[in-house]
C-alpha positions in Angstrom: 12.4 -17.0 56.5 13.4 -20.3 55.4 13.1 -19.8 51.9 15.7 -17.0 51.9 18.3 -19.6 52.9 17.6 -21.4 49.4 16.8 -18.3 47.3 19.9 -16.4 48.1 22.2 -19.1 47.2 20.3 -20.2 44.4 20.4 -16.6 43.0 24.2 -16.3 43.5 24.6 -19.6 41.7 22.8 -18.5 38.8 24.3 -14.8 38.7 27.8 -16.7 39.1 26.9 -19.0 36.2 25.8 -16.4 33.6 29.1 -14.6 34.5 31.0 -17.5 33.8 29.2 -18.2 30.6 29.4 -14.8 29.4 33.7 -14.5 30.1 34.0 -17.8 28.2 31.8 -16.7 25.3 33.5 -13.4 25.2 36.9 -15.1 25.4 36.1 -17.0 22.2 35.6 -14.0 20.1 31.5 -14.4 19.7 31.3 -10.6 20.3 34.2 -9.5 18.1 31.9 -8.3 14.9 28.5 -7.2 15.8 28.0 -5.1 12.7 28.6 -7.8 9.5 25.8 -10.2 10.4 23.4 -7.4 10.3 24.5 -5.9 6.9 24.8 -9.4 5.4 20.9 -9.7 5.5 20.7 -7.0 3.2 23.1 -7.8 0.7 21.5 -10.0 -2.2 23.7 -13.0 -3.1 23.4 -14.7 -6.3 23.2 -18.6 -6.2 
């Protein structure tokens, strides 16, 4: 039962950390354009 006192706060802290990281990355516009990088690999660029 003592391990629950360690695991529950650790899980909450990790979950909160991932949520903060996601909000931070999303606010910087990292997920604005999801299609272009997938199509760019198909285009042949001349050097």
